Residue, then its C-alpha position, 0 to 999 in steps of 0.5 A: m499499500i505504501t508504494e502504491r500511495q507513493t507512486e500516486v503522489e510522485a505522479k501527481q507531483a510530476e503532473l503539477e510540475q508540467a502544469q507549472t511548466e505549461r503556464a510559464n510558457l503561455k503568453m501574456l494574453q492567454i488569460q483564460e488558459k492561465q486561469r484553467i492551468d492555475a485551477k489545475i495547479s491549485q487542485l493538484t497542490q491540494s491533492i498532494e497535500n492531502s496525500r501527504d497528510y493521509f500518509k502521516n495519519k495512515f502509516k505514522i510516517g512522513f512522505e519523506a521517510i517512505d523509502h526508509e520505511i520500505q527498506r525497513k519493512k523489506a529487512q523485517s520481511e527477509e529476517l522473518r523468512r529466515e526465521l520460518k526456514k529455521e522453524d521448517i528445519f526443526i519441524q522436520y527433524k521433529s518429524l524424523f524423531a518421532l517416527e524413530 
């Protein structure tokens, strides 16, 4: 879920940067187009802020700490896998001893 949300926010951030570039390239007399893009920029900015707040509330981490949190979770997962492999070996030995 964390990586999905991260991807969504990064896509919105890229769309925001594109809209800002598009607005900067407009001519002075393109007032209606500027207003349309300004509304889009405002909407994207609000959406990004809401997503970052969601992260803080849902995952108890800041958006900036996502990569670190993902690495931490992967390390935890790998440690659990190693522990399960050890348990599987002990279960196999227990079965062998029970048969003897």
